[in-house]
All heavy atoms as a GROMACS GRO file, in nm:
protein
  579
    1MET      N    1  -1.696  -3.652   4.143
    1MET     CA    2  -1.756  -3.551   4.058
    1MET      C    3  -1.659  -3.439   4.039
    1MET      O    4  -1.596  -3.392   4.132
    1MET     CB    5  -1.882  -3.497   4.129
    1MET     CG    6  -1.993  -3.598   4.129
    1MET     SD    7  -2.136  -3.546   4.210
    1MET     CE    8  -2.210  -3.431   4.105
    2SER      N    9  -1.651  -3.399   3.919
    2SER     CA   10  -1.567  -3.285   3.892
    2SER      C   11  -1.648  -3.160   3.901
    2SER      O   12  -1.763  -3.155   3.856
    2SER     CB   13  -1.497  -3.301   3.757
    2SER     OG   14  -1.568  -3.236   3.658
    3SER      N   15  -1.595  -3.061   3.956
    3SER     CA   16  -1.671  -2.937   3.980
    3SER      C   17  -1.618  -2.827   3.887
    3SER      O   18  -1.595  -2.717   3.930
    3SER     CB   19  -1.666  -2.896   4.125
    3SER     OG   20  -1.527  -2.865   4.154
    4SER      N   21  -1.600  -2.860   3.759
    4SER     CA   22  -1.557  -2.753   3.666
    4SER      C   23  -1.683  -2.678   3.617
    4SER      O   24  -1.772  -2.737   3.562
    4SER     CB   25  -1.481  -2.811   3.547
    4SER     OG   26  -1.567  -2.893   3.471
    5ALA      N   27  -1.684  -2.556   3.645
    5ALA     CA   28  -1.799  -2.472   3.610
    5ALA      C   29  -1.789  -2.423   3.467
    5ALA      O   30  -1.684  -2.399   3.416
    5ALA     CB   31  -1.809  -2.352   3.708
    6LEU      N   32  -1.903  -2.416   3.405
    6LEU     CA   33  -1.904  -2.363   3.267
    6LEU      C   34  -1.877  -2.215   3.270
    6LEU      O   35  -1.919  -2.141   3.360
    6LEU     CB   36  -2.044  -2.389   3.205
    6LEU     CG   37  -2.081  -2.534   3.175
    6LEU    CD1   38  -2.224  -2.542   3.129
    6LEU    CD2   39  -1.986  -2.593   3.071
    7PRO      N   40  -1.811  -2.163   3.166
    7PRO     CA   41  -1.791  -2.018   3.164
    7PRO      C   42  -1.922  -1.946   3.136
    7PRO      O   43  -2.008  -1.997   3.068
    7PRO     CB   44  -1.690  -2.000   3.049
    7PRO     CG   45  -1.706  -2.118   2.963
    7PRO     CD   46  -1.746  -2.231   3.054
    8LYS      N   47  -1.931  -1.829   3.195
    8LYS     CA   48  -2.051  -1.753   3.174
    8LYS      C   49  -2.063  -1.702   3.029
    8LYS      O   50  -1.959  -1.662   2.972
    8LYS     CB   51  -2.053  -1.632   3.270
    8LYS     CG   52  -2.077  -1.665   3.415
    8LYS     CD   53  -2.092  -1.538   3.493
    8LYS     CE   54  -2.131  -1.573   3.637
    8LYS     NZ   55  -2.154  -1.453   3.716
    9PRO      N   56  -2.180  -1.701   2.972
    9PRO     CA   57  -2.190  -1.652   2.839
    9PRO      C   58  -2.178  -1.498   2.833
    9PRO      O   59  -2.210  -1.432   2.931
    9PRO     CB   60  -2.331  -1.693   2.795
    9PRO     CG   61  -2.406  -1.711   2.921
    9PRO     CD   62  -2.305  -1.753   3.024
   10GLN      N   63  -2.130  -1.449   2.722
   10GLN     CA   64  -2.115  -1.305   2.710
   10GLN      C   65  -2.250  -1.244   2.684
   10GLN      O   66  -2.316  -1.279   2.589
   10GLN     CB   67  -2.020  -1.270   2.594
   10GLN     CG   68  -2.004  -1.123   2.575
   10GLN     CD   69  -1.919  -1.093   2.452
   10GLN    OE1   70  -1.882  -1.178   2.378
   10GLN    NE2   71  -1.892  -0.966   2.429
   11MET      N   72  -2.296  -1.159   2.771
   11MET     CA   73  -2.423  -1.098   2.754
   11MET      C   74  -2.409  -0.949   2.720
   11MET      O   75  -2.485  -0.899   2.639
   11MET     CB   76  -2.508  -1.110   2.882
   11MET     CG   77  -2.534  -1.251   2.923
   11MET     SD   78  -2.622  -1.341   2.797
   11MET     CE   79  -2.776  -1.358   2.874
   12CYS      N   80  -2.315  -0.883   2.781
   12CYS     CA   81  -2.301  -0.742   2.758
   12CYS      C   82  -2.212  -0.717   2.635
   12CYS      O   83  -2.100  -0.768   2.625
   12CYS     CB   84  -2.235  -0.677   2.883
   12CYS     SG   85  -2.235  -0.501   2.882
   13GLY      N   86  -2.266  -0.646   2.535
   13GLY     CA   87  -2.188  -0.613   2.416
   13GLY      C   88  -2.190  -0.720   2.308
   13GLY      O   89  -2.119  -0.712   2.210
   14LEU      N   90  -2.276  -0.821   2.324
   14LEU     CA   91  -2.280  -0.932   2.227
   14LEU      C   92  -2.335  -0.884   2.094
   14LEU      O   93  -2.281  -0.914   1.988
   14LEU     CB   94  -2.367  -1.045   2.280
   14LEU     CG   95  -2.377  -1.167   2.190
   14LEU    CD1   96  -2.240  -1.230   2.170
   14LEU    CD2   97  -2.472  -1.269   2.252
   15LEU      N   98  -2.439  -0.801   2.096
   15LEU     CA   99  -2.499  -0.747   1.973
   15LEU      C  100  -2.401  -0.659   1.897
   15LEU      O  101  -2.382  -0.672   1.775
   15LEU     CB  102  -2.626  -0.672   2.004
   15LEU     CG  103  -2.691  -0.604   1.882
   15LEU    CD1  104  -2.740  -0.712   1.784
   15LEU    CD2  105  -2.810  -0.517   1.926
   16ALA      N  106  -2.330  -0.576   1.968
   16ALA     CA  107  -2.233  -0.485   1.907
   16ALA      C  108  -2.118  -0.567   1.844
   16ALA      O  109  -2.073  -0.534   1.732
   16ALA     CB  110  -2.176  -0.388   2.008
   17LYS      N  111  -2.074  -0.671   1.909
   17LYS     CA  112  -1.966  -0.755   1.854
   17LYS      C  113  -2.010  -0.827   1.724
   17LYS      O  114  -1.940  -0.826   1.627
   17LYS     CB  115  -1.925  -0.857   1.960
   17LYS     CG  116  -1.814  -0.946   1.915
   17LYS     CD  117  -1.777  -1.049   2.027
   17LYS     CE  118  -1.671  -1.144   1.975
   17LYS     NZ  119  -1.645  -1.250   2.070
   18CYS      N  120  -2.134  -0.880   1.728
   18CYS     CA  121  -2.185  -0.949   1.610
   18CYS      C  122  -2.208  -0.852   1.496
   18CYS      O  123  -2.178  -0.881   1.381
   18CYS     CB  124  -2.315  -1.023   1.645
   18CYS     SG  125  -2.288  -1.165   1.749
   19LEU      N  126  -2.264  -0.737   1.524
   19LEU     CA  127  -2.290  -0.637   1.421
   19LEU      C  128  -2.160  -0.589   1.356
   19LEU      O  129  -2.153  -0.570   1.237
   19LEU     CB  130  -2.369  -0.521   1.479
   19LEU     CG  131  -2.518  -0.543   1.499
   19LEU    CD1  132  -2.583  -0.417   1.558
   19LEU    CD2  133  -2.588  -0.584   1.372
   20THR      N  134  -2.059  -0.564   1.436
   20THR     CA  135  -1.931  -0.520   1.385
   20THR      C  136  -1.874  -0.623   1.286
   20THR      O  137  -1.831  -0.590   1.178
   20THR     CB  138  -1.830  -0.498   1.499
   20THR    OG1  139  -1.888  -0.402   1.590
   20THR    CG2  140  -1.700  -0.447   1.446
   21PHE      N  141  -1.879  -0.750   1.326
   21PHE     CA  142  -1.832  -0.858   1.239
   21PHE      C  143  -1.908  -0.862   1.107
   21PHE      O  144  -1.852  -0.874   1.000
   21PHE     CB  145  -1.843  -0.992   1.312
   21PHE     CG  146  -1.808  -1.110   1.228
   21PHE    CD1  147  -1.675  -1.138   1.198
   21PHE    CD2  148  -1.906  -1.193   1.178
   21PHE    CE1  149  -1.641  -1.249   1.121
   21PHE    CE2  150  -1.874  -1.298   1.099
   21PHE     CZ  151  -1.741  -1.330   1.070
   22HIS      N  152  -2.039  -0.855   1.114
   22HIS     CA  153  -2.123  -0.867   0.995
   22HIS      C  154  -2.114  -0.744   0.906
   22HIS      O  155  -2.117  -0.756   0.784
   22HIS     CB  156  -2.269  -0.900   1.033
   22HIS     CG  157  -2.287  -1.038   1.078
   22HIS    ND1  158  -2.292  -1.075   1.210
   22HIS    CD2  159  -2.296  -1.154   1.009
   22HIS    CE1  160  -2.308  -1.204   1.220
   22HIS    NE2  161  -2.308  -1.257   1.097
   23ILE      N  162  -2.100  -0.624   0.965
   23ILE     CA  163  -2.091  -0.504   0.885
   23ILE      C  164  -1.960  -0.506   0.807
   23ILE      O  165  -1.956  -0.470   0.687
   23ILE     CB  166  -2.103  -0.380   0.972
   23ILE    CG1  167  -2.249  -0.361   1.015
   23ILE    CG2  168  -2.056  -0.254   0.901
   23ILE    CD1  169  -2.274  -0.251   1.112
   24VAL      N  170  -1.851  -0.547   0.868
   24VAL     CA  171  -1.725  -0.558   0.800
   24VAL      C  172  -1.735  -0.659   0.685
   24VAL      O  173  -1.688  -0.632   0.574
   24VAL     CB  174  -1.612  -0.592   0.897
   24VAL    CG1  175  -1.487  -0.631   0.820
   24VAL    CG2  176  -1.585  -0.480   0.994
   25GLY      N  177  -1.800  -0.772   0.708
   25GLY     CA  178  -1.818  -0.870   0.602
   25GLY      C  179  -1.905  -0.816   0.489
   25GLY      O  180  -1.872  -0.843   0.371
   26VAL      N  181  -2.009  -0.749   0.520
   26VAL     CA  182  -2.100  -0.694   0.418
   26VAL      C  183  -2.027  -0.590   0.332
   26VAL      O  184  -2.041  -0.590   0.207
   26VAL     CB  185  -2.225  -0.636   0.478
   26VAL    CG1  186  -2.303  -0.553   0.384
   26VAL    CG2  187  -2.313  -0.749   0.535
   27ILE      N  188  -1.953  -0.505   0.394
   27ILE     CA  189  -1.882  -0.400   0.321
   27ILE      C  190  -1.776  -0.466   0.228
   27ILE      O  191  -1.761  -0.427   0.110
   27ILE     CB  192  -1.817  -0.300   0.416
   27ILE    CG1  193  -1.928  -0.212   0.480
   27ILE    CG2  194  -1.717  -0.210   0.343
   27ILE    CD1  195  -1.879  -0.121   0.591
   28THR      N  196  -1.707  -0.564   0.277
   28THR     CA  197  -1.604  -0.631   0.199
   28THR      C  198  -1.665  -0.701   0.076
   28THR      O  199  -1.618  -0.687  -0.038
   28THR     CB  200  -1.531  -0.738   0.283
   28THR    OG1  201  -1.474  -0.671   0.397
   28THR    CG2  202  -1.420  -0.803   0.207
   29VAL      N  203  -1.772  -0.776   0.099
   29VAL     CA  204  -1.841  -0.844  -0.014
   29VAL      C  205  -1.898  -0.746  -0.112
   29VAL      O  206  -1.886  -0.765  -0.237
   29VAL     CB  207  -1.946  -0.937   0.041
   29VAL    CG1  208  -2.038  -0.994  -0.068
   29VAL    CG2  209  -1.886  -1.052   0.120
   30SER      N  210  -1.958  -0.637  -0.066
   30SER     CA  211  -2.015  -0.540  -0.159
   30SER      C  212  -1.908  -0.473  -0.243
   30SER      O  213  -1.932  -0.446  -0.364
   30SER     CB  214  -2.103  -0.435  -0.086
   30SER     OG  215  -2.019  -0.361   0.002
   31LEU      N  216  -1.794  -0.444  -0.186
   31LEU     CA  217  -1.686  -0.384  -0.263
   31LEU      C  218  -1.631  -0.481  -0.370
   31LEU      O  219  -1.598  -0.441  -0.483
   31LEU     CB  220  -1.573  -0.336  -0.173
   31LEU     CG  221  -1.605  -0.213  -0.088
   31LEU    CD1  222  -1.489  -0.186   0.010
   31LEU    CD2  223  -1.631  -0.095  -0.174
   32GLU      N  224  -1.622  -0.609  -0.333
   32GLU     CA  225  -1.578  -0.710  -0.427
   32GLU      C  226  -1.675  -0.723  -0.544
   32GLU      O  227  -1.637  -0.733  -0.661
   32GLU     CB  228  -1.559  -0.845  -0.359
   32GLU     CG  229  -1.440  -0.851  -0.267
   32GLU     CD  230  -1.436  -0.978  -0.184
   32GLU    OE1  231  -1.524  -1.064  -0.203
   32GLU    OE2  232  -1.343  -0.995  -0.104
   33VAL      N  233  -1.805  -0.723  -0.515
   33VAL     CA  234  -1.905  -0.733  -0.619
   33VAL      C  235  -1.904  -0.612  -0.710
   33VAL      O  236  -1.912  -0.624  -0.833
   33VAL     CB  237  -2.045  -0.755  -0.559
   33VAL    CG1  238  -2.156  -0.739  -0.663
   33VAL    CG2  239  -2.056  -0.890  -0.495
   34ALA      N  240  -1.891  -0.493  -0.652
   34ALA     CA  241  -1.885  -0.370  -0.734
   34ALA      C  242  -1.765  -0.369  -0.822
   34ALA      O  243  -1.772  -0.332  -0.941
   34ALA     CB  244  -1.888  -0.250  -0.641
   35ALA      N  245  -1.650  -0.410  -0.771
   35ALA     CA  246  -1.526  -0.412  -0.851
   35ALA      C  247  -1.535  -0.513  -0.963
   35ALA      O  248  -1.496  -0.487  -1.077
   35ALA     CB  249  -1.407  -0.439  -0.764
   36SER      N  250  -1.594  -0.632  -0.934
   36SER     CA  251  -1.606  -0.734  -1.037
   36SER      C  252  -1.703  -0.692  -1.144
   36SER      O  253  -1.682  -0.717  -1.264
   36SER     CB  254  -1.646  -0.868  -0.979
   36SER     OG  255  -1.775  -0.857  -0.922
   37TYR      N  256  -1.812  -0.621  -1.111
   37TYR     CA  257  -1.904  -0.572  -1.215
   37TYR      C  258  -1.835  -0.464  -1.298
   37TYR      O  259  -1.849  -0.465  -1.418
   37TYR     CB  260  -2.029  -0.513  -1.148
   37TYR     CG  261  -2.119  -0.452  -1.252
   37TYR    CD1  262  -2.199  -0.530  -1.332
   37TYR    CD2  263  -2.124  -0.315  -1.268
   37TYR    CE1  264  -2.280  -0.476  -1.428
   37TYR    CE2  265  -2.205  -0.257  -1.366
   37TYR     CZ  266  -2.286  -0.340  -1.445
   37TYR     OH  267  -2.363  -0.284  -1.539
   38LYS      N  268  -1.764  -0.374  -1.233
   38LYS     CA  269  -1.700  -0.265  -1.306
   38LYS      C  270  -1.598  -0.318  -1.409
   38LYS      O  271  -1.600  -0.279  -1.523
   38LYS     CB  272  -1.628  -0.169  -1.210
   38LYS     CG  273  -1.552  -0.056  -1.282
   38LYS     CD  274  -1.497   0.041  -1.185
   38LYS     CE  275  -1.409   0.145  -1.245
   38LYS     NZ  276  -1.456   0.214  -1.362
   39PHE      N  277  -1.511  -0.410  -1.362
   39PHE     CA  278  -1.407  -0.457  -1.451
   39PHE      C  279  -1.451  -0.575  -1.538
   39PHE      O  280  -1.389  -0.606  -1.636
   39PHE     CB  281  -1.284  -0.494  -1.372
   39PHE     CG  282  -1.220  -0.373  -1.306
   39PHE    CD1  283  -1.222  -0.360  -1.168
   39PHE    CD2  284  -1.166  -0.269  -1.380
   39PHE    CE1  285  -1.168  -0.251  -1.107
   39PHE    CE2  286  -1.113  -0.157  -1.318
   39PHE     CZ  287  -1.110  -0.150  -1.182
   40GLY      N  288  -1.557  -0.642  -1.497
   40GLY     CA  289  -1.602  -0.758  -1.572
   40GLY      C  290  -1.714  -0.729  -1.675
   40GLY      O  291  -1.728  -0.801  -1.772
   41ALA      N  292  -1.791  -0.618  -1.652
   41ALA     CA  293  -1.904  -0.592  -1.739
   41ALA      C  294  -1.903  -0.451  -1.793
   41ALA      O  295  -1.916  -0.430  -1.912
   41ALA     CB  296  -2.035  -0.616  -1.666
   42ALA      N  297  -1.881  -0.352  -1.708
   42ALA     CA  298  -1.895  -0.211  -1.749
   42ALA      C  299  -1.780  -0.167  -1.840
   42ALA      O  300  -1.803  -0.106  -1.947
   42ALA     CB  301  -1.904  -0.120  -1.627
   43GLU      N  302  -1.657  -0.196  -1.802
   43GLU     CA  303  -1.545  -0.153  -1.881
   43GLU      C  304  -1.538  -0.222  -2.021
   43GLU      O  305  -1.519  -0.152  -2.120
   43GLU     CB  306  -1.412  -0.176  -1.807
   43GLU     CG  307  -1.391  -0.084  -1.686
   43GLU     CD  308  -1.388   0.061  -1.723
   43GLU    OE1  309  -1.335   0.097  -1.827
   43GLU    OE2  310  -1.435   0.143  -1.641
   44PRO      N  311  -1.564  -0.353  -2.030
   44PRO     CA  312  -1.566  -0.414  -2.164
   44PRO      C  313  -1.677  -0.359  -2.252
   44PRO      O  314  -1.661  -0.342  -2.372
   44PRO     CB  315  -1.588  -0.563  -2.137
   44PRO     CG  316  -1.533  -0.585  -2.001
   44PRO     CD  317  -1.561  -0.458  -1.926
   45ARG      N  318  -1.792  -0.324  -2.190
   45ARG     CA  319  -1.903  -0.266  -2.266
   45ARG      C  320  -1.864  -0.127  -2.317
   45ARG      O  321  -1.887  -0.094  -2.432
   45ARG     CB  322  -2.027  -0.255  -2.178
   45ARG     CG  323  -2.147  -0.205  -2.254
   45ARG     CD  324  -2.272  -0.198  -2.167
   45ARG     NE  325  -2.303  -0.329  -2.115
   45ARG     CZ  326  -2.348  -0.351  -1.991
   45ARG    NH1  327  -2.370  -0.250  -1.910
   45ARG    NH2  328  -2.377  -0.473  -1.951
   46LYS      N  329  -1.802  -0.046  -2.229
   46LYS     CA  330  -1.755   0.089  -2.277
   46LYS      C  331  -1.654   0.079  -2.391
   46LYS      O  332  -1.661   0.154  -2.487
   46LYS     CB  333  -1.690   0.163  -2.160
   46LYS     CG  334  -1.785   0.213  -2.059
   46LYS     CD  335  -1.707   0.282  -1.949
   46LYS     CE  336  -1.792   0.320  -1.829
   46LYS     NZ  337  -1.711   0.386  -1.725
   47LYS      N  338  -1.565  -0.019  -2.381
   47LYS     CA  339  -1.465  -0.038  -2.485
   47LYS      C  340  -1.532  -0.082  -2.616
   47LYS      O  341  -1.496  -0.036  -2.724
   47LYS     CB  342  -1.361  -0.143  -2.443
   47LYS     CG  343  -1.246  -0.155  -2.542
   47LYS     CD  344  -1.146  -0.259  -2.492
   47LYS     CE  345  -1.030  -0.280  -2.585
   47LYS     NZ  346  -1.058  -0.287  -2.723
   48ALA      N  347  -1.628  -0.170  -2.605
   48ALA     CA  348  -1.699  -0.215  -2.726
   48ALA      C  349  -1.774  -0.103  -2.794
   48ALA      O  350  -1.771  -0.089  -2.919
   48ALA     CB  351  -1.796  -0.329  -2.690
   49TYR      N  352  -1.840  -0.018  -2.719
   49TYR     CA  353  -1.910   0.098  -2.777
   49TYR      C  354  -1.808   0.195  -2.840
   49TYR      O  355  -1.833   0.247  -2.948
   49TYR     CB  356  -1.992   0.174  -2.668
   49TYR     CG  357  -2.127   0.113  -2.647
   49TYR    CD1  358  -2.154   0.036  -2.535
   49TYR    CD2  359  -2.233   0.136  -2.740
   49TYR    CE1  360  -2.281  -0.018  -2.515
   49TYR    CE2  361  -2.356   0.082  -2.720
   49TYR     CZ  362  -2.381   0.005  -2.609
   49TYR     OH  363  -2.506  -0.047  -2.587
   50ALA      N  364  -1.696   0.219  -2.770
   50ALA     CA  365  -1.596   0.310  -2.824
   50ALA      C  366  -1.539   0.257  -2.955
   50ALA      O  367  -1.521   0.331  -3.051
   50ALA     CB  368  -1.485   0.333  -2.722
   51ASP      N  369  -1.510   0.124  -2.961
   51ASP     CA  370  -1.461   0.065  -3.085
   51ASP      C  371  -1.563   0.072  -3.198
   51ASP      O  372  -1.528   0.098  -3.314
   51ASP     CB  373  -1.420  -0.081  -3.059
   51ASP     CG  374  -1.299  -0.093  -2.970
   51ASP    OD1  375  -1.226   0.009  -2.952
   51ASP    OD2  376  -1.275  -0.201  -2.917
   52PHE      N  377  -1.688   0.053  -3.167
   52PHE     CA  378  -1.793   0.056  -3.269
   52PHE      C  379  -1.806   0.200  -3.326
   52PHE      O  380  -1.812   0.215  -3.448
   52PHE     CB  381  -1.926   0.009  -3.212
   52PHE     CG  382  -2.041   0.025  -3.305
   52PHE    CD1  383  -2.057  -0.070  -3.409
   52PHE    CD2  384  -2.131   0.127  -3.296
   52PHE    CE1  385  -2.161  -0.058  -3.497
   52PHE    CE2  386  -2.236   0.139  -3.384
   52PHE     CZ  387  -2.251   0.045  -3.484
   53TYR      N  388  -1.813   0.299  -3.240
   53TYR     CA  389  -1.836   0.433  -3.287
   53TYR      C  390  -1.708   0.502  -3.343
   53TYR      O  391  -1.719   0.602  -3.407
   53TYR     CB  392  -1.896   0.518  -3.176
   53TYR     CG  393  -2.044   0.487  -3.154
   53TYR    CD1  394  -2.084   0.428  -3.034
   53TYR    CD2  395  -2.134   0.515  -3.250
   53TYR    CE1  396  -2.218   0.398  -3.014
   53TYR    CE2  397  -2.269   0.484  -3.232
   53TYR     CZ  398  -2.309   0.425  -3.115
   53TYR     OH  399  -2.442   0.396  -3.096
   54LYS      N  400  -1.594   0.441  -3.317
   54LYS     CA  401  -1.471   0.497  -3.371
   54LYS      C  402  -1.469   0.488  -3.524
   54LYS      O  403  -1.425   0.577  -3.592
   54LYS     CB  404  -1.351   0.422  -3.312
   54LYS     CG  405  -1.217   0.486  -3.346
   54LYS     CD  406  -1.096   0.411  -3.291
   54LYS     CE  407  -1.122   0.312  -3.187
   54LYS     NZ  408  -1.006   0.243  -3.138
   55ASN      N  409  -1.518   0.376  -3.577
   55ASN     CA  410  -1.512   0.353  -3.722
   55ASN      C  411  -1.651   0.359  -3.788
   55ASN      O  412  -1.662   0.317  -3.906
   55ASN     CB  413  -1.447   0.217  -3.748
   55ASN     CG  414  -1.307   0.210  -3.695
   55ASN    OD1  415  -1.235   0.309  -3.701
   55ASN    ND2  416  -1.271   0.097  -3.638
   56GLN      N  417  -1.750   0.404  -3.723
   56GLN     CA  418  -1.885   0.402  -3.776
   56GLN      C  419  -1.909   0.527  -3.861
   56GLN      O  420  -1.878   0.639  -3.826
   56GLN     CB  421  -1.989   0.394  -3.666
   56GLN     CG  422  -2.126   0.363  -3.718
   56GLN     CD  423  -2.232   0.452  -3.667
   56GLN    OE1  424  -2.202   0.554  -3.604
   56GLN    NE2  425  -2.352   0.420  -3.696
   57ASP      N  426  -1.968   0.508  -3.976
   57ASP     CA  427  -2.006   0.617  -4.069
   57ASP      C  428  -2.157   0.617  -4.079
   57ASP      O  429  -2.218   0.534  -4.149
   57ASP     CB  430  -1.942   0.597  -4.205
   57ASP     CG  431  -1.966   0.712  -4.298
   57ASP    OD1  432  -2.009   0.820  -4.247
   57ASP    OD2  433  -1.944   0.696  -4.419
   58SER      N  434  -2.219   0.713  -4.009
   58SER     CA  435  -2.366   0.713  -4.006
   58SER      C  436  -2.428   0.749  -4.138
   58SER      O  437  -2.536   0.699  -4.176
   58SER     CB  438  -2.415   0.806  -3.897
   58SER     OG  439  -2.368   0.940  -3.922
   59THR      N  440  -2.362   0.836  -4.216
   59THR     CA  441  -2.416   0.871  -4.349
   59THR      C  442  -2.419   0.748  -4.441
   59THR      O  443  -2.514   0.726  -4.513
   59THR     CB  444  -2.329   0.983  -4.410
   59THR    OG1  445  -2.323   1.093  -4.315
   59THR    CG2  446  -2.392   1.031  -4.539
   60LYS      N  447  -2.312   0.674  -4.440
   60LYS     CA  448  -2.304   0.550  -4.520
   60LYS      C  449  -2.412   0.453  -4.478
   60LYS      O  450  -2.480   0.391  -4.563
   60LYS     CB  451  -2.165   0.487  -4.506
   60LYS     CG  452  -2.146   0.360  -4.585
   60LYS     CD  453  -2.009   0.301  -4.554
   60LYS     CE  454  -2.007   0.155  -4.590
   60LYS     NZ  455  -1.889   0.088  -4.536
   61ASP      N  456  -2.432   0.435  -4.347
   61ASP     CA  457  -2.535   0.345  -4.301
   61ASP      C  458  -2.673   0.390  -4.340
   61ASP      O  459  -2.758   0.314  -4.381
   61ASP     CB  460  -2.531   0.334  -4.147
   61ASP     CG  461  -2.405   0.260  -4.100
   61ASP    OD1  462  -2.343   0.189  -4.178
   61ASP    OD2  463  -2.372   0.277  -3.978
   62PHE      N  464  -2.697   0.522  -4.332
   62PHE     CA  465  -2.827   0.575  -4.375
   62PHE      C  466  -2.852   0.552  -4.523
   62PHE      O  467  -2.960   0.511  -4.561
   62PHE     CB  468  -2.834   0.729  -4.343
   62PHE     CG  469  -2.954   0.795  -4.402
   62PHE    CD1  470  -3.079   0.776  -4.341
   62PHE    CD2  471  -2.946   0.873  -4.515
   62PHE    CE1  472  -3.190   0.836  -4.395
   62PHE    CE2  473  -3.056   0.934  -4.568
   62PHE     CZ  474  -3.179   0.915  -4.504
   63GLU      N  475  -2.748   0.574  -4.605
   63GLU     CA  476  -2.768   0.553  -4.748
   63GLU      C  477  -2.796   0.407  -4.778
   63GLU      O  478  -2.878   0.376  -4.866
   63GLU     CB  479  -2.643   0.603  -4.823
   63GLU     CG  480  -2.629   0.754  -4.827
   63GLU     CD  481  -2.745   0.827  -4.887
   63GLU    OE1  482  -2.803   0.774  -4.988
   63GLU    OE2  483  -2.782   0.935  -4.840
   64GLU      N  484  -2.728   0.313  -4.714
   64GLU     CA  485  -2.752   0.172  -4.734
   64GLU      C  486  -2.897   0.135  -4.693
   64GLU      O  487  -2.964   0.059  -4.764
   64GLU     CB  488  -2.652   0.087  -4.656
   64GLU     CG  489  -2.514   0.091  -4.711
   64GLU     CD  490  -2.415   0.012  -4.625
   64GLU    OE1  491  -2.459  -0.051  -4.523
   64GLU    OE2  492  -2.295   0.015  -4.658
   65MET      N  493  -2.944   0.189  -4.581
   65MET     CA  494  -3.081   0.160  -4.537
   65MET      C  495  -3.181   0.220  -4.630
   65MET      O  496  -3.284   0.163  -4.659
   65MET     CB  497  -3.102   0.207  -4.393
   65MET     CG  498  -3.034   0.122  -4.289
   65MET     SD  499  -3.074   0.165  -4.123
   65MET     CE  500  -2.969   0.307  -4.096
   66ARG      N  501  -3.152   0.345  -4.684
   66ARG     CA  502  -3.244   0.409  -4.775
   66ARG      C  503  -3.257   0.328  -4.903
   66ARG      O  504  -3.364   0.309  -4.958
   66ARG     CB  505  -3.198   0.549  -4.804
   66ARG     CG  506  -3.296   0.632  -4.886
   66ARG     CD  507  -3.247   0.774  -4.908
   66ARG     NE  508  -3.123   0.783  -4.987
   66ARG     CZ  509  -3.116   0.775  -5.119
   66ARG    NH1  510  -3.224   0.760  -5.190
   66ARG    NH2  511  -3.000   0.783  -5.181
   67LYS      N  512  -3.140   0.283  -4.954
   67LYS     CA  513  -3.145   0.203  -5.080
   67LYS      C  514  -3.212   0.068  -5.061
   67LYS      O  515  -3.272   0.014  -5.152
   67LYS     CB  516  -3.002   0.178  -5.129
   67LYS     CG  517  -2.937   0.305  -5.186
   67LYS     CD  518  -2.793   0.277  -5.229
   67LYS     CE  519  -2.729   0.408  -5.274
   67LYS     NZ  520  -2.588   0.387  -5.302
   68ALA      N  521  -3.208   0.015  -4.940
   68ALA     CA  522  -3.274  -0.112  -4.909
   68ALA      C  523  -3.425  -0.098  -4.892
   68ALA      O  524  -3.499  -0.194  -4.895
   68ALA     CB  525  -3.217  -0.175  -4.785
   69GLY      N  526  -3.472   0.026  -4.884
   69GLY     CA  527  -3.617   0.054  -4.875
   69GLY      C  528  -3.670   0.049  -4.733
   69GLY      O  529  -3.792   0.035  -4.714
   70ILE      N  530  -3.584   0.062  -4.636
   70ILE     CA  531  -3.632   0.064  -4.496
   70ILE      C  532  -3.713   0.189  -4.464
   70ILE      O  533  -3.817   0.181  -4.401
   70ILE     CB  534  -3.514   0.049  -4.399
   70ILE    CG1  535  -3.449  -0.089  -4.419
   70ILE    CG2  536  -3.555   0.069  -4.253
   70ILE    CD1  537  -3.324  -0.113  -4.339
   71PHE      N  538  -3.661   0.302  -4.512
   71PHE     CA  539  -3.733   0.430  -4.487
   71PHE      C  540  -3.830   0.455  -4.601
   71PHE      O  541  -3.793   0.453  -4.717
   71PHE     CB  542  -3.632   0.546  -4.478
   71PHE     CG  543  -3.527   0.524  -4.368
   71PHE    CD1  544  -3.396   0.513  -4.400
   71PHE    CD2  545  -3.566   0.522  -4.239
   71PHE    CE1  546  -3.302   0.498  -4.301
   71PHE    CE2  547  -3.476   0.503  -4.139
   71PHE     CZ  548  -3.342   0.491  -4.170
   72GLN      N  549  -3.957   0.481  -4.566
   72GLN     CA  550  -4.057   0.505  -4.668
   72GLN      C  551  -4.075   0.654  -4.696
   72GLN      O  552  -4.129   0.691  -4.794
   72GLN     CB  553  -4.188   0.439  -4.627
   72GLN     CG  554  -4.174   0.290  -4.615
   72GLN     CD  555  -4.298   0.226  -4.554
   72GLN    OE1  556  -4.394   0.291  -4.523
   72GLN    NE2  557  -4.292   0.093  -4.542
   73SER      N  558  -4.030   0.738  -4.603
   73SER     CA  559  -4.050   0.881  -4.621
   73SER      C  560  -3.940   0.945  -4.705
   73SER      O  561  -3.957   1.059  -4.746
   73SER     CB  562  -4.062   0.950  -4.487
   73SER     OG  563  -3.936   0.933  -4.417
   74THR      N  564  -3.830   0.879  -4.726
   74THR     CA  565  -3.724   0.931  -4.808
   74THR      C  566  -3.706   0.842  -4.932
   74THR      O  567  -3.714   0.724  -4.928
   74THR     CB  568  -3.588   0.932  -4.732
   74THR    OG1  569  -3.557   0.800  -4.695
   74THR    CG2  570  -3.600   1.018  -4.607
   75LYS      N  571  -3.683   0.909  -5.043
   75LYS     CA  572  -3.667   0.832  -5.169
   75LYS      C  573  -3.534   0.867  -5.232
   75LYS      O  574  -3.475   0.962  -5.217
   75LYS     CB  575  -3.779   0.860  -5.264
   75LYS     CG  576  -3.913   0.817  -5.210
   75LYS     CD  577  -3.954   0.687  -5.267
   75LYS     CE  578  -4.084   0.648  -5.206
   75LYS     NZ  579  -4.130   0.526  -5.239
   0.00000   0.00000   0.00000
C-alpha cells in the first residue's frame, strides 16, 4: 500500500482568490465590448450623420415636400 496523502484543499482565502480572478475577467470583457461598440457602431453612426447634414439643404427639402402636397397647412 502506498501511503501518499492527498494535499489538503485550500479553505482559507478561496473566495477572495476566485472573486479576484472573475472580477479581472469581467472588467476585461466589459472593456472589450465597450470598445467594440464605440468603434463598430457609434463612430460610424456619427460619421454618417455628419456626412448627411454637411450637404443637406433643409429649405430645398421643405420646398420639394410642399410642392408634393405633403403639408396641407402651407400652399
